[in-house]
C-alpha positions as CSV (number, residue, x, y, z in Angstrom):
1,M,36.7,36.7,24.9
2,N,37.6,40.1,23.5
3,K,37.6,42.8,26.2
4,I,36.3,45.5,23.9
5,A,33.5,43.3,22.5
6,F,32.5,42.5,26.1
7,N,32.5,46.1,27.1
8,V,30.4,47.3,24.2
9,Q,27.8,44.6,24.6
10,Q,27.6,45.1,28.4
11,A,27.2,48.9,27.8
12,F,24.5,48.3,25.1
13,E,22.5,46.1,27.4
14,T,22.7,48.7,30.2
15,R,21.8,51.6,27.9
16,F,19.1,49.9,25.7
17,G,17.7,47.2,28.0
18,S,18.4,44.1,26.0
19,R,21.1,42.3,24.0
20,P,22.3,43.6,20.6
21,T,21.5,41.5,17.6
22,H,25.2,41.4,16.6
23,L,28.7,42.8,17.1
24,I,30.6,44.5,14.3
25,R,34.5,44.6,14.3
26,A,36.8,46.5,11.9
27,P,40.6,46.5,12.6
28,G,43.3,49.1,12.5
29,R,46.5,48.4,10.5
30,V,50.2,48.7,10.4
31,N,52.0,49.2,7.1
32,L,55.1,47.1,6.8
33,I,56.4,49.0,3.8
34,G,55.0,51.3,1.1
35,E,54.4,54.7,2.7
36,H,52.8,57.7,1.0
37,T,52.5,55.7,-2.3
38,D,48.8,54.7,-2.3
39,Y,47.4,58.1,-3.4
40,S,49.8,57.9,-6.3
41,G,48.4,54.6,-7.4
42,G,51.4,52.7,-6.0
43,F,52.2,49.6,-4.0
44,V,51.8,49.0,-0.3
45,M,52.0,46.0,2.1
46,P,50.0,46.5,5.3
47,L,48.5,44.0,7.7
48,A,45.3,44.2,9.8
49,L,45.7,44.4,13.6
50,E,43.9,42.6,16.4
51,Q,43.3,46.2,17.7
52,A,39.9,47.3,16.3
53,H,36.7,49.3,16.6
54,W,33.7,47.3,17.8
55,I,30.0,48.3,17.6
56,A,27.2,46.5,19.4
57,V,24.1,47.1,17.3
58,R,20.4,46.5,17.0
59,P,18.1,47.6,14.2
60,R,15.4,50.3,14.8
61,N,12.0,50.6,13.2
62,D,12.5,54.3,12.4
63,Q,15.1,56.3,10.4
64,A,17.2,57.3,13.4
65,V,20.8,56.2,14.2
66,I,21.6,56.5,17.9
67,L,25.2,55.8,18.7
68,H,27.1,56.1,22.0
69,S,30.9,56.1,22.2
70,L,32.5,54.6,25.3
71,D,35.8,56.1,24.4
72,Y,34.4,59.7,24.4
73,D,31.5,59.1,26.9
74,D,29.3,60.9,24.4
75,S,26.3,60.1,22.3
76,T,24.9,61.3,19.0
77,K,21.7,60.9,17.0
78,V,21.4,61.2,13.2
79,N,18.1,61.4,11.3
80,L,18.6,59.6,8.0
81,T,15.8,61.6,6.3
82,Q,17.6,64.9,6.8
83,P,20.9,66.3,5.4
84,Q,23.8,65.7,7.7
85,L,25.6,68.6,9.3
86,H,29.4,69.2,9.4
87,L,30.4,68.8,13.0
88,K,33.7,68.4,14.8
89,G,35.0,65.3,16.6
90,W,34.1,61.6,16.3
91,Q,30.5,62.3,15.1
92,E,32.0,63.7,11.8
93,Y,32.9,60.1,10.8
94,L,29.3,58.9,11.3
95,N,27.9,61.8,9.3
96,G,30.5,61.3,6.6
97,V,29.6,57.6,6.2
98,V,25.8,58.4,6.2
99,W,26.5,61.1,3.5
100,V,28.5,58.8,1.2
101,L,26.1,55.9,1.5
102,Q,23.2,58.1,0.7
103,E,25.2,59.5,-2.3
104,E,25.5,55.9,-3.5
105,N,21.7,55.4,-2.9
106,W,22.0,52.7,-0.2
107,P,18.6,52.1,1.3
108,L,19.6,52.8,4.9
109,S,17.8,51.5,7.9
110,G,18.0,53.0,11.4
111,W,19.9,51.4,14.3
112,E,21.1,51.9,17.8
113,G,24.6,51.0,19.0
114,V,27.5,51.4,21.4
115,M,31.0,51.5,20.1
116,A,34.6,51.4,21.5
117,G,38.0,50.7,20.1
118,D,41.6,50.0,21.2
119,V,43.4,51.3,18.1
120,P,45.7,54.1,19.3
121,Q,44.4,57.4,17.9
122,G,46.6,59.7,15.9
123,A,49.4,57.0,16.0
124,G,49.5,56.2,12.3
125,L,47.5,52.9,12.8
126,S,44.4,54.0,11.0
127,S,41.9,54.3,13.8
128,S,39.7,56.6,11.6
129,A,39.6,54.0,8.7
130,A,38.7,51.3,11.2
131,L,35.8,53.4,12.5
132,E,34.6,54.2,9.0
133,T,34.8,50.6,8.0
134,A,33.0,49.4,11.1
135,L,30.2,51.9,10.5
136,I,29.8,50.9,6.8
137,R,29.7,47.2,7.9
138,T,27.1,48.1,10.5
139,F,24.9,49.8,7.9
140,A,25.3,46.9,5.5
141,E,24.2,44.4,8.1
142,V,21.3,46.4,9.5
143,S,20.1,47.4,6.0
144,E,20.6,43.8,4.6
145,I,23.0,44.9,1.9
146,S,25.5,42.4,0.7
147,W,29.0,43.0,2.1
148,K,31.5,43.8,-0.6
149,P,34.9,44.7,1.1
150,K,36.5,46.5,-1.9
151,I,33.4,48.6,-2.5
152,A,33.1,49.4,1.2
153,A,36.8,50.5,1.2
154,K,36.2,52.9,-1.7
155,L,33.2,54.4,0.1
156,A,35.1,54.8,3.3
157,Q,37.9,56.5,1.5
158,R,35.5,58.9,-0.1
159,A,34.0,59.8,3.3
160,E,37.4,60.5,4.7
161,S,38.5,62.5,1.6
162,E,35.4,64.4,0.6
163,W,33.6,64.8,4.0
164,V,36.3,64.7,6.7
165,G,38.9,66.5,4.5
166,V,41.9,64.2,4.4
167,S,43.1,63.5,0.9
168,C,44.0,59.9,1.7
169,G,44.7,57.0,-0.5
170,I,42.9,53.7,-0.4
171,M,45.3,51.6,1.7
172,D,43.9,52.1,5.2
173,Q,40.3,51.4,4.3
174,L,41.2,48.5,2.1
175,I,43.2,46.6,4.7
176,S,40.6,47.3,7.4
177,A,37.9,45.7,5.1
178,C,40.0,43.0,3.5
179,G,42.6,41.9,6.0
180,V,43.6,38.2,6.2
181,S,44.7,36.5,9.5
182,G,48.4,35.6,9.5
183,H,49.2,37.6,6.4
184,A,50.3,41.0,5.1
185,L,48.5,42.1,1.9
186,F,50.4,43.2,-1.2
187,I,48.1,45.8,-2.7
188,D,48.2,47.5,-6.1
189,C,46.4,50.8,-5.2
190,R,45.5,51.5,-8.8
191,N,43.6,48.4,-9.7
192,L,43.0,47.2,-6.1
193,D,44.6,43.8,-6.9
194,I,45.4,42.0,-3.6
195,Q,47.9,39.2,-2.9
196,Q,48.3,37.5,0.4
197,V,51.9,37.4,1.7
198,P,52.7,35.2,4.8
199,L,54.7,36.9,7.4
200,P,58.2,35.6,8.0
201,E,58.4,32.5,10.2
202,R,60.2,32.9,13.5
203,H,60.0,36.7,13.2
204,R,57.7,39.3,14.8
205,V,56.4,42.6,13.5
206,I,56.5,45.0,16.4
207,I,54.8,48.4,16.6
208,L,56.7,51.1,18.5
209,D,54.5,54.0,19.5
210,T,56.5,57.1,20.1
211,K,53.6,58.7,22.1
212,T,53.9,61.8,19.8
213,R,50.8,62.7,17.8
214,R,49.7,64.6,14.7
215,G,46.4,65.7,13.2
216,L,46.1,64.7,9.5
217,V,44.0,67.6,8.5
218,D,46.2,70.1,10.2
219,S,49.5,68.4,9.2
220,H,51.3,68.6,5.8
221,Y,49.6,65.4,4.6
222,N,47.3,67.1,2.1
223,E,50.3,69.2,1.0
224,R,52.4,66.1,0.2
225,H,49.5,64.7,-1.8
226,S,49.4,68.0,-3.9
227,Q,53.1,67.9,-4.4
228,C,52.9,64.4,-5.8
229,K,50.2,65.4,-8.2
230,E,52.2,68.4,-9.3
231,A,55.3,66.2,-9.9
232,S,53.4,63.7,-11.9
233,R,51.9,66.5,-14.0
234,I,55.3,67.8,-14.8
235,L,56.6,64.3,-15.6
236,G,53.6,63.8,-18.0
237,K,52.2,60.9,-16.0
238,S,48.7,60.5,-14.7
239,L,50.1,59.0,-11.6
240,L,53.6,58.9,-10.1
241,R,53.2,55.2,-10.1
242,D,54.0,55.2,-13.8
243,A,57.2,57.2,-13.5
244,T,60.7,55.7,-13.3
245,L,63.9,57.1,-12.0
246,S,65.0,57.6,-15.6
247,D,61.9,59.7,-16.2
248,L,62.7,61.7,-13.1
249,D,66.3,62.4,-14.0
250,A,65.4,63.3,-17.6
251,Q,63.0,65.9,-16.3
252,S,65.0,67.0,-13.3
253,A,65.6,70.5,-14.8
254,S,61.8,71.0,-14.9
255,L,61.3,70.1,-11.3
256,K,62.0,72.2,-8.3
257,P,64.4,70.3,-5.9
258,L,61.6,69.8,-3.4
259,L,59.3,68.2,-6.0
260,Y,62.2,66.1,-7.2
261,R,62.7,64.7,-3.7
262,R,59.0,64.0,-3.3
263,A,58.8,62.1,-6.6
264,K,62.0,60.2,-5.9
265,H,60.6,58.9,-2.6
266,V,57.4,57.6,-4.3
267,I,59.3,56.0,-7.2
268,T,61.9,54.3,-5.0
269,E,59.3,53.3,-2.4
270,N,57.2,51.5,-5.0
271,E,60.3,49.5,-6.0
272,R,61.1,48.7,-2.4
273,V,57.6,47.2,-1.9
274,L,58.1,44.9,-5.0
275,Q,61.5,43.9,-3.6
276,A,60.0,43.3,-0.2
277,V,57.3,41.0,-1.5
278,N,60.0,38.9,-3.3
279,A,62.2,38.9,-0.2
280,M,59.3,37.7,2.1
281,R,58.5,34.9,-0.4
282,A,62.1,33.9,-0.6
283,G,62.7,34.0,3.1
284,D,65.3,36.7,2.8
285,H,64.7,38.4,6.1
286,Q,67.9,40.4,6.1
287,F,67.1,42.0,2.8
288,L,63.5,42.8,4.0
289,G,65.0,44.5,7.0
290,Q,67.4,46.6,4.9
291,L,64.5,47.7,2.7
292,M,62.6,48.9,5.8
293,Q,65.7,50.9,6.8
294,D,66.0,52.4,3.3
295,S,62.3,53.3,3.4
296,H,62.8,55.2,6.6
297,K,65.7,57.2,5.2
298,S,63.7,58.1,2.1
299,L,60.7,59.2,4.2
300,R,63.0,61.2,6.5
301,D,65.2,62.9,3.8
302,D,63.2,63.0,0.6
303,F,59.6,63.0,1.7
304,E,60.3,64.8,5.0
305,V,57.5,63.3,7.1
306,S,59.5,62.0,10.0
307,N,60.2,63.8,13.3
308,T,62.7,63.6,16.1
309,A,60.8,61.0,18.1
310,L,60.4,58.7,15.1
311,D,64.0,59.0,14.1
312,E,65.2,58.3,17.7
313,M,62.8,55.3,17.9
314,V,64.2,53.9,14.7
315,E,67.7,54.3,16.0
316,C,66.8,52.6,19.2
317,A,65.3,49.7,17.3
318,L,68.2,49.2,15.0
319,S,70.6,49.0,18.0
320,A,68.3,46.6,19.9
321,P,68.9,42.8,20.0
322,G,67.3,40.8,17.2
323,C,66.2,43.8,15.0
324,L,66.5,43.3,11.3
325,G,65.0,46.6,10.2
326,A,62.8,49.4,11.4
327,R,61.0,52.4,9.9
328,M,58.4,55.0,10.6
329,T,54.9,53.8,9.6
330,G,51.7,55.8,8.8
331,A,51.4,59.4,7.7
332,G,54.3,60.5,9.8
333,F,54.9,63.7,11.8
334,G,54.6,61.5,14.9
335,G,52.9,58.3,15.8
336,C,54.6,54.9,15.3
337,A,57.5,53.0,14.0
338,V,57.5,49.4,13.0
339,A,60.3,46.8,13.4
340,L,61.0,43.3,12.2
341,V,62.5,41.3,15.0
342,T,63.6,37.6,15.4
343,A,61.0,35.9,17.7
344,E,63.5,34.5,20.2
345,K,64.9,38.0,20.8
346,E,61.6,39.7,21.3
347,G,61.8,40.1,25.0
348,D,65.4,41.5,24.9
349,F,64.3,43.8,22.1
350,V,61.4,45.2,24.0
351,N,63.5,45.8,27.1
352,S,66.2,47.5,25.1
353,I,63.6,49.8,23.4
354,R,62.0,50.9,26.6
355,E,65.4,51.8,28.2
356,C,66.8,53.5,25.0
357,Y,63.7,55.6,24.1
358,L,63.1,56.7,27.7
359,K,66.7,57.9,27.9
360,K,66.5,59.8,24.5
361,M,63.0,61.3,24.8
362,S,61.9,61.0,28.4
363,L,58.8,59.1,27.2
364,Q,57.6,55.6,27.8
365,P,56.7,54.0,24.4
366,Q,53.8,51.7,23.9
367,I,55.0,48.5,22.3
368,I,52.6,46.2,20.4
369,S,53.6,42.7,19.1
370,C,51.4,42.2,16.0
371,T,49.3,39.2,15.2
372,P,47.8,39.9,11.7
373,A,44.0,39.7,11.9
374,D,41.0,39.4,9.5
375,G,39.2,42.4,8.1
376,A,35.8,43.8,9.0
377,S,33.5,41.1,10.3
378,R,30.1,40.4,12.0
379,H,30.0,38.4,15.2
380,D,27.1,37.0,17.3
381,P,26.5,38.6,20.7
382,L,28.3,37.0,23.6
383,T,26.0,34.5,25.3
384,E,27.3,35.2,28.8
385,L,28.7,38.5,30.2
């Protein structure tokens, strides 16, 4: 029995006096490789996590949405017949989802719910995309609208970009909606083609939380997006996805050094994702690990989105037993690294990381051994609490 599902249902019954009609779950994600490429139409390879947002929900007969967050010990009420207001905090995601669904003319019904999640916030594991996806899945269920994961992902991305203000790509919302248990997803972010890629046997994907945090809106994330758009314009491409290293070198005199480095990262990272897919299918785990290391160097030196904590964590990982490769994951400027580790060395690896990172940064990392999970889903209420 999932602890978060248990908690939200129990809190729902206490708050609203009866059982919810169903439980909604939407996962966070970790990106194995393919960072800062999605908003340039590129390639990514994330996997959905067991860590997720859960909502216990019951339809209402009016046009009100009443939602209580256990994580924030706070409630909000939205009237679906009136324009939404821009607020601060977690309520902004609910308002953004309501706005985008109304923009798409969804016939929304009211509901009441309790939500909670165990996706670490601000850690580069897409807690916001998990929340948006969970909310859209909830509205789809309550309003009896057919669940279409790719469409939901595009709506969640629009809410994040146009309402919340983060110029994100499609990866986070897409993996939260479309994740497949036991697999990473190789995603073409231009046409949204998805291919399942089994994770390497006898190996583990391990998340290493540095315990340093960033705010996407306040960070340089949107700035990086703008730089990529400017580089693609100078190169004469609609998206950096279409540029090659030959194109980049031919136009190097037209690009400022900073834009050259930004474009170089995106172009080489897309190639690394393609090579990583082939390596995983061929069982070439050593090469996959090397590609992860190369990705981190590119993110650190060319895209400049790493920080001291992430660099130190990656160094700790690469020196730990059983590690084949490691890199920062997510938007950067703090958050998490991800490592590929041989399964039989997992315990030794974890112990080494704890000792090494504490010595370097005087911080205790959170370490999560990943089990790839399914995307957003509906569940029946628990029969016994």
